[in-house]
VMD Tcl script that draws the C-alpha trace (Angstrom):
set ca {
  {0.00 0.00 0.00}
  {1.36 3.40 -0.98}
  {1.66 6.02 1.72}
  {2.66 8.95 -0.49}
  {-0.53 10.26 -2.16}
  {1.61 11.83 -4.89}
  {3.13 8.49 -5.89}
  {2.17 7.16 -9.29}
  {0.14 3.95 -9.34}
  {1.92 0.69 -9.96}
  {1.19 -1.20 -13.19}
  {-1.21 -3.62 -11.42}
  {-2.98 -0.70 -9.71}
  {-3.31 1.10 -13.03}
  {-4.57 -2.03 -14.81}
  {-7.29 -2.39 -12.16}
  {-8.57 1.07 -13.17}
  {-8.78 0.42 -16.92}
  {-11.69 -0.56 -19.12}
  {-10.58 -2.51 -22.20}
  {-12.95 -1.54 -25.03}
  {-13.70 -3.79 -28.00}
  {-16.10 -1.48 -29.84}
  {-14.68 -0.84 -33.31}
  {-17.15 -1.88 -36.01}
  {-14.54 -4.24 -37.46}
  {-13.82 -6.02 -34.18}
  {-15.40 -9.44 -33.79}
  {-15.31 -12.59 -31.69}
  {-11.56 -13.12 -32.00}
  {-10.96 -9.60 -30.63}
  {-13.33 -10.21 -27.71}
  {-11.59 -13.49 -26.87}
  {-8.18 -11.75 -26.97}
  {-9.40 -8.84 -24.83}
  {-10.86 -11.20 -22.22}
  {-7.60 -13.18 -22.07}
  {-5.62 -9.96 -21.53}
  {-8.10 -8.75 -18.91}
  {-7.93 -12.05 -17.00}
  {-4.14 -12.11 -17.11}
  {-3.59 -8.43 -16.23}
  {-6.58 -8.02 -13.85}
  {-8.05 -5.17 -15.88}
  {-11.15 -3.57 -14.38}
  {-13.55 -4.45 -17.19}
  {-13.99 -5.46 -20.80}
  {-16.46 -3.30 -22.75}
  {-18.11 -5.00 -25.72}
  {-20.95 -4.47 -28.16}
  {-24.22 -5.94 -26.80}
  {-24.03 -8.89 -29.21}
  {-20.85 -10.12 -27.48}
  {-22.07 -9.89 -23.87}
  {-22.88 -13.65 -23.55}
  {-19.42 -14.60 -24.83}
  {-17.72 -12.06 -22.57}
  {-19.70 -13.23 -19.54}
  {-18.72 -16.83 -20.22}
  {-15.03 -16.00 -20.74}
  {-14.82 -13.86 -17.61}
  {-16.90 -16.07 -15.34}
  {-15.25 -16.53 -11.95}
  {-13.01 -13.47 -12.29}
  {-13.23 -9.98 -10.83}
  {-13.11 -8.46 -14.33}
  {-16.26 -6.46 -15.10}
  {-18.45 -7.27 -18.10}
  {-19.59 -4.01 -19.62}
  {-21.58 -3.07 -22.69}
  {-22.76 0.06 -24.43}
  {-26.34 1.19 -24.83}
  {-27.18 3.60 -27.64}
  {-23.62 3.61 -28.94}
  {-22.24 5.61 -30.63}
  {-24.64 8.58 -30.99}
  {-27.58 7.82 -28.71}
  {-30.14 8.05 -31.51}
  {-32.10 4.89 -30.70}
  {-35.56 5.16 -29.22}
  {-35.84 4.80 -25.45}
  {-37.68 1.49 -25.99}
  {-34.75 0.07 -27.98}
  {-32.30 1.22 -25.31}
  {-34.41 -0.33 -22.55}
  {-34.68 -3.62 -24.42}
  {-30.94 -3.64 -25.16}
  {-30.11 -2.90 -21.52}
  {-32.46 -5.57 -20.15}
  {-31.10 -8.18 -22.57}
  {-27.49 -7.25 -21.77}
  {-28.10 -7.61 -18.05}
  {-29.79 -10.99 -18.52}
  {-26.89 -12.07 -20.75}
  {-24.33 -11.32 -18.03}
  {-23.32 -7.66 -18.27}
  {-22.66 -6.11 -14.89}
  {-21.98 -2.59 -16.17}
  {-23.87 -0.48 -18.70}
  {-22.55 2.63 -20.43}
  {-25.39 4.54 -22.06}
  {-25.10 7.30 -24.65}
  {-27.87 9.84 -24.18}
  {-29.88 11.14 -27.12}
  {-27.48 13.84 -28.31}
  {-29.96 15.14 -30.89}
  {-32.61 15.69 -28.22}
  {-30.05 17.49 -26.08}
  {-29.03 19.75 -28.97}
  {-32.72 20.46 -29.67}
  {-33.13 21.52 -26.04}
  {-35.49 18.62 -25.36}
  {-34.14 18.04 -21.86}
  {-37.34 16.28 -20.74}
  {-36.73 13.53 -23.30}
  {-33.13 13.16 -22.16}
  {-34.21 13.06 -18.52}
  {-37.00 10.51 -19.24}
  {-34.58 8.32 -21.19}
  {-32.03 8.30 -18.39}
  {-34.71 7.68 -15.75}
  {-36.11 4.74 -17.75}
  {-32.75 3.05 -18.07}
  {-31.79 3.78 -14.47}
  {-35.16 2.44 -13.26}
  {-34.77 -0.71 -15.33}
  {-31.14 -0.82 -14.42}
  {-31.79 -0.73 -10.69}
  {-34.22 -3.66 -10.80}
  {-32.33 -5.74 -13.36}
  {-28.93 -5.00 -11.85}
  {-30.05 -6.12 -8.43}
  {-31.36 -9.33 -9.96}
  {-28.17 -9.81 -12.01}
  {-25.76 -8.74 -9.28}
  {-24.50 -5.95 -11.54}
  {-22.54 -2.99 -10.32}
  {-23.01 0.27 -12.22}
  {-24.61 2.32 -14.94}
  {-22.59 5.06 -16.60}
  {-23.78 7.69 -19.02}
  {-21.27 8.25 -21.79}
  {-20.45 11.75 -22.87}
  {-18.47 13.32 -25.65}
  {-16.97 16.74 -26.20}
  {-20.10 17.71 -28.18}
  {-22.35 16.80 -25.26}
  {-20.18 18.71 -22.82}
  {-20.14 21.77 -25.06}
  {-23.92 21.66 -25.38}
  {-24.36 21.23 -21.63}
  {-22.11 24.22 -21.02}
  {-24.15 26.24 -23.51}
  {-27.39 25.24 -21.79}
  {-26.03 25.40 -18.25}
  {-28.70 27.85 -17.16}
  {-31.52 25.56 -18.33}
  {-30.43 22.52 -16.34}
}
mol new
graphics top color blue
foreach p $ca { graphics top sphere $p radius 0.5 }
foreach p [lrange $ca 0 end-1] q [lrange $ca 1 end] { graphics top cylinder $p $q radius 0.2 }
display resetview
């Protein structure tokens, strides 16, 4: 255990903070298998995969402390709330224990904050029930520079 708070983390400590993403459109099963092997060996915090690969990831990481994460609404958040809810519920049933959701960026840009709020609340509500049942650990909401810029612009409305 480090006593100097200014000390840099060790390689194992750093690895335990990393999410290994396998999200490129061209990445497939072989890439997921490789990422899971690296994560198991190096004790990486989690492997983030497209929803289609959640069952494989859950099977490969079973019995480890490595998180099984997937994305909801990736990459631009343009899916309907119903599609996001269905994707999230399926991912949790398939073994994901972390969800990273992209909010509806278009709705945010349009100033439709009620839609964004409803969407987040729906996923979080589902997430709370499903995650308890699945023993899952967290829901994150992904953001990009565009979202942050828009939030800054609309700061007074939030």
